[in-house]
Structures are given as structure tokens and as C-alpha cells.
C-alpha positions in Angstrom: -48.4 26.0 15.3 -49.8 22.7 14.2 -52.6 24.3 12.3 -50.1 26.6 10.5 -48.0 23.5 9.6 -51.0 21.8 7.9 -51.9 25.0 6.1 -48.3 25.2 4.8 -48.3 21.5 3.9 -51.6 21.9 2.0 -50.2 24.9 0.1 -47.1 23.0 -0.9 -49.2 19.9 -1.9 -51.0 22.1 -4.4 -47.8 22.4 -6.4 -47.1 18.7 -6.5 -49.4 18.0 -9.5 -48.1 16.9 -12.9 -46.0 19.9 -13.7 -42.2 20.3 -13.5 -39.8 17.5 -12.8 -42.3 14.7 -12.6 -39.9 12.0 -11.5 -38.9 14.1 -8.6 -42.5 14.9 -7.7 -43.4 11.2 -7.7 -40.5 10.6 -5.3 -41.6 13.4 -3.0 -45.2 12.2 -2.9 -44.2 8.6 -2.3 -41.8 9.6 0.5 -44.5 11.7 2.1 -47.0 8.8 2.0 -44.4 6.5 3.5 -43.9 8.8 6.4 -47.6 9.3 7.0 -48.9 8.6 10.5 -52.4 8.4 11.9 -52.2 12.2 12.6 -51.4 13.2 9.0 -53.3 10.6 7.0 -55.9 13.2 5.9 -55.1 16.8 5.2 -58.8 17.5 5.5 -60.2 15.6 8.5 -63.5 17.4 8.1 -63.9 16.2 4.5 -67.5 16.0 3.5 -68.7 13.6 0.8 -71.5 15.2 -1.4 -72.8 12.1 -3.2 -75.5 9.6 -2.2 -74.1 6.6 -4.0 -76.9 4.3 -2.8 -79.5 6.3 -4.7 -78.8 7.3 -8.3 -80.5 10.4 -9.6 -80.8 8.7 -13.0 -80.0 5.1 -14.2 -79.4 4.3 -17.9 -79.8 0.7 -19.1 -77.4 -0.1 -21.9 -77.5 -2.2 -25.0 -76.5 -5.9 -24.6 -73.3 -5.1 -26.6 -72.1 -3.1 -23.6 -72.7 -5.7 -21.0 -69.0 -5.7 -20.2 -68.5 -1.9 -20.3 -65.1 -1.2 -18.9 -64.4 2.5 -19.2 -66.2 5.8 -19.3 -65.5 9.4 -20.5 -67.6 12.4 -21.4 -67.2 15.0 -24.2 -67.0 18.8 -23.7 -70.7 19.3 -24.6 -71.6 16.9 -21.8 -74.3 15.5 -24.0 -72.5 12.2 -24.7 -70.7 9.6 -22.7 -68.0 7.6 -24.3 -67.3 4.0 -23.4 -65.2 0.9 -24.4 -65.8 -2.7 -23.5 -63.1 -5.3 -22.7 -63.5 -7.5 -25.8 -63.8 -5.4 -28.9 -61.8 -2.4 -30.2 -64.8 -0.1 -30.5 -65.6 3.3 -29.1 -69.3 3.8 -28.1 -71.0 7.2 -28.0 -73.9 7.2 -25.5 -76.7 9.7 -24.9 -76.5 11.0 -21.3 -80.3 11.3 -21.1 -81.4 8.0 -22.6 -78.5 5.6 -22.6 -79.0 5.1 -26.3 -75.8 4.2 -28.3 -75.6 7.0 -30.9 -72.6 5.6 -32.7 -69.9 2.9 -32.4 -66.6 3.2 -34.1 -64.0 0.5 -34.7 -60.5 1.9 -33.8 -58.4 -1.2 -33.4 -58.5 -5.0 -33.3 -60.2 -6.9 -30.5 -58.5 -6.7 -27.1 -58.9 -6.1 -23.4 -59.6 -2.3 -23.4 -60.2 -0.9 -19.9 -60.3 2.9 -19.9 -61.3 5.8 -22.1 -60.9 9.6 -22.0 -62.0 12.5 -24.2 -59.3 15.1 -24.7 -60.5 18.0 -26.9 -61.3 16.4 -30.2 -59.3 13.3 -29.5 -60.0 10.1 -27.6 -57.5 8.1 -25.6 -58.1 4.4 -24.8 -55.9 2.3 -22.5 -55.5 -1.5 -22.7 -54.8 -3.7 -19.7 -51.2 -4.1 -20.9 -50.7 -0.3 -20.5 -50.7 0.4 -24.2 -52.4 3.8 -24.9 -54.3 4.4 -28.2 -54.7 8.0 -29.4 -57.7 8.2 -31.8 -58.3 11.4 -33.8 -61.2 12.3 -36.1 -63.2 9.5 -34.6 -65.7 8.0 -37.0 -64.6 10.2 -39.9 -63.1 9.2 -43.2 -59.7 10.5 -42.0 -59.7 8.7 -38.6 -56.2 8.1 -37.4 -54.6 6.0 -34.7 -51.4 6.4 -32.7 -50.2 3.7 -30.3 -47.9 4.3 -27.3 -46.2 1.3 -25.5 -44.4 1.6 -22.2 -42.8 -0.5 -19.5 -46.2 -1.5 -18.1 -47.4 -5.0 -19.0 -50.3 -7.4 -18.5 -49.2 -8.2 -14.9 -49.7 -4.5 -14.0 -53.2 -4.8 -15.4 -54.1 -1.2 -16.1 -57.8 -0.6 -15.6 -58.3 3.1 -15.0 -57.6 6.1 -17.2 -58.2 9.7 -16.2 -57.4 13.1 -17.8 -56.0 16.0 -15.9 -56.9 19.0 -18.0 -55.0 21.5 -16.0 -51.7 19.6 -16.2 -52.2 18.0 -19.6 -51.5 14.5 -18.5 -53.3 11.1 -18.2 -53.3 9.0 -15.0 -53.2 5.2 -15.3 -54.3 3.2 -12.4 -52.9 -0.3 -12.0 -55.2 -3.1 -10.8 -52.3 -5.5 -10.7 -48.7 -5.3 -9.5 -46.9 -2.0 -9.3 -44.1 -1.8 -11.9 -41.6 -0.7 -9.3 -39.0 -3.5 -9.5 -39.5 -4.5 -5.8 -40.1 -7.9 -4.4 -43.6 -9.3 -4.0 -43.2 -8.9 -0.2 -42.6 -5.2 -0.8 -45.3 -4.5 -3.3 -48.3 -6.6 -2.3 -49.6 -4.0 0.2 -49.8 -1.2 -2.4 -51.3 -0.1 -5.7 -49.8 2.5 -8.1 -51.0 5.3 -10.4 -48.7 6.5 -13.2 -48.6 9.7 -15.2 -48.5 9.8 -19.0 -47.3 13.3 -20.1 -49.3 14.4 -23.2 -46.7 17.0 -24.1 -44.2 14.3 -25.0 -46.3 11.1 -25.0 -44.1 9.6 -22.3 -45.0 7.5 -19.2 -43.0 8.4 -16.2 -41.0 5.6 -14.7 -42.0 6.4 -11.0 -45.6 6.2 -9.7 -47.2 9.6 -9.3 -49.4 8.2 -6.5 -49.1 5.1 -4.3 -52.1 3.7 -2.4 -50.9 1.9 0.7 -52.8 -0.6 2.9 -51.4 0.8 6.1 -52.6 4.3 5.2 -56.1 3.1 4.5 -56.2 1.3 7.9 -54.9 4.4 9.6 -57.7 6.4 8.0 -60.3 3.9 9.1 -59.0 4.1 12.6 -59.6 7.8 12.6 -63.0 7.8 10.9 -65.2 5.3 12.7 -68.4 7.1 11.7 -68.1 6.1 8.0 -71.1 4.5 6.5 -70.9 0.7 6.6 -67.8 1.1 8.7 -67.7 -2.5 9.9 -67.7 -3.9 6.4 -64.9 -1.5 5.4 -62.8 -2.7 8.4 -63.5 -6.3 7.5 -62.4 -5.7 3.9 -59.1 -4.0 4.9 -58.6 -6.1 8.0 -55.2 -6.9 9.4 -55.6 -10.5 8.4 -55.4 -9.7 4.7 -52.2 -10.9 3.0 -52.3 -8.1 0.5 -54.1 -4.9 -0.6 -57.4 -6.2 -2.1 -58.5 -2.8 -3.3 -58.0 -3.3 -7.0 -58.6 -0.1 -9.0 -61.1 -0.6 -11.8 -61.7 3.1 -12.7 -60.2 6.6 -11.9 -61.4 10.1 -12.5 -60.5 13.6 -11.2 -63.2 15.7 -9.6 -63.5 19.0 -11.6 -64.0 21.2 -8.5 -62.1 19.7 -5.6 -59.4 18.0 -7.8 -59.7 14.9 -5.7 -58.9 11.6 -7.3 -61.8 9.1 -7.3 -61.1 5.4 -7.7 -63.4 2.4 -7.7 -62.6 -1.2 -7.0 -64.9 -3.9 -8.3 -63.4 -6.2 -5.7 -65.3 -5.4 -2.5 -67.4 -2.7 -4.3 -65.3 0.2 -2.8 -64.9 3.8 -3.7 -61.7 5.5 -2.5 -61.0 9.2 -2.7 -57.5 10.8 -2.6 -56.8 14.5 -2.3 -54.4 16.0 -4.9 -51.4 15.2 -2.7 -52.4 11.5 -2.6 -53.9 11.4 0.9 -57.0 9.3 1.7 -60.0 11.6 2.3 -62.9 9.2 1.9 -63.7 5.5 1.6 -67.2 4.2 0.9 -68.6 0.7 0.7 -70.9 0.6 -2.4 -74.2 -1.1 -2.4 -73.9 -4.3 -4.5 -77.5 -4.0 -5.5 -76.8 -0.7 -7.1 -73.2 -1.2 -8.2 -73.0 -4.8 -9.5 -69.5 -4.2 -10.9 -68.2 -0.6 -11.1 -65.9 -0.2 -14.0 -66.0 3.4 -15.2 -66.1 6.9 -13.7 -66.7 10.3 -15.4 -67.5 13.8 -14.1 -69.2 16.8 -15.7 -67.8 20.3 -15.1 -70.3 21.0 -12.3 -69.4 17.8 -10.4 -72.1 15.4 -11.7 -70.7 11.9 -11.3 -71.4 9.0 -13.7 -70.5 5.4 -12.7 -70.8 2.6 -15.2 -71.4 -1.0 -14.1 -71.0 -4.3 -16.0 -74.1 -6.3 -16.4 -73.1 -9.4 -14.3 -75.6 -11.5 -16.2 -78.1 -8.7 -16.8 -78.0 -5.3 -18.5 -75.1 -3.0 -17.9 -76.0 0.3 -16.3 -74.7 3.8 -16.0 -75.8 5.7 -12.8 -75.8 9.4 -12.5 -75.2 11.0 -9.1 -75.7 14.8 -8.7 -73.2 16.8 -6.7 -75.3 17.7 -3.6 -73.1 20.5 -2.2 -75.3 23.4 -1.4 
């Protein structure tokens, strides 16, 4: 009976993506997360992680101009990565084999740009204030720019941008405070992810996903065999006054549809399943991941993680999907 319940719950969760009445969906997901207990914190307790994040399959050293790389995307040909950095309004096109910058295009004035996604022949960039820039015909004589403002602001500190191709929406991960209108006491234990609907260029008012500290702790209580478990417990310890997992990047796995997030604070990778449940947490090696700031996937699951230079050269690491 219990097994049947989980199968039914998993089936229902598949429908709670970005389609339909999105405000209602966000409420349903948030309510489900609020009610989660240690027995339901993961819909896939046997989740297997198919990346060795301590050992890149390829490392690309980047130009000095990208020392503060802060976002990562990939084009449909999978021959080029696209990046922004958090000082200048430029889009960088990077060769996936060599790390060479093939082009750089000015799209707007200087600013704190944090995420980038390639959507068809267009590029979307997000600023820490939550402003989204839609750039078409990048680098061409007829390059055009649209700008979309929202209720998000600098205190929400948007740092992650992901594209959900199946649902035609963008996901915005907030490093700072959730824009939920609650008191600090109510919001300091959570981080939020918002949906930007590309069909009408509108940001939904309710979070699509909410990451809660108590859910992470419950997950850790149930998964004591995680690599570097003691360090994870220390980072998310009960003595913490708030959730110190601060999203710096977000991407959707093309095969599993899981949501990957990094936090430069603590060097943590967090994975949610499509219904928003925690299915994996990993402590990243600081010698490999000096400051993880960008995530991108190829269609076959190859993962790219960009890291700021931290006084040296910025790097992009490639991790092959090792599922046999």
C-alpha cells in the first residue's frame, strides 16, 4: 500500500511542472514541501549520482577577462558555451574543447550579471536584481534587446538562471531573501526559485520551488553514507541561524529532469527532483571548485561547471555522465 502511494505521488508530481495554473502549482508544491517528513523527504531513496565531481574529465582554463565568470549556458550545437561575468554587460562564446573565447558581444551597460541561457537563437541574461535581458541576433548588425523587470530586487540577489525547454519557462534561483512578504524569522530558513513564463514574459508571484533547511536536515538524517557526510552535517547543523546554502547556479538535467543547484558558500551541490524534493547533496572539493558559479548540461547529460578564478584563472570543468 505504501509503495503504491509513492508511485501515485510520483505520477502526480510529474504533472506539477511549469504548465497550467502556475500560481496554483507553486502553492501545491510549497504545501507539499511544508508537510514533508523524514519518511517522504525523497521520492527516490535509491537515487544514484552519476558524476565524479572530484575528478573532471576535462578542465578549460579561461582568459583573464573571465576571472569572475558568473553564469553558463550552451548552444544547440553543443560546440560552444556561453558565459557572462558580473561586471560587464558582455556575452562570451567559448569553445567547449579548448576554452578559447571565440567572440564577445556587448549587449548592455556594465552591471552585476549572474546567469545566462541559450533559448533557440536567443540568449537570456539575468541580473542580480532579477531583471531579465532577452538578446536576439547576438553579435549581428540587427542585434536587439528586450528588458523585463519584476517584483524581485537586489535583496533577493538572483544568481541562477535555467531554461526548461519542455515547459518553455526560465527558473530564477535567489541567493538572497525570498520575495514572499514574510518576516525575517519566517524566511531565513529557506531559499526560493521562481518561474518566468516565456509565453507571456511574466514572472509568477509565488515561488515554484522552496528549499527548506529542515528538509535538508531530514535528508541528511536518512542518508548517512553520503560522501563527506560529516562536513555536510556541520554545514547544515542545527546551530545555524539561517540557511547558508546560497544558490549561485541552477540547471535542469536533460534526462532525469532533476534540478541541480550549486552554492559557492560551503562549496555544495544540491539536487532536487522535479517535484522539489531533495535527492542528493554533495560537498565539493574546494581544490577543484574554487567558486562554482555556473552550470550547463549537454543533451546526453554531460555537465559543465564554471568556477571563478579566486586570484587565479577561472576554469570550466567537464564531467561526463557515467551512467552505464
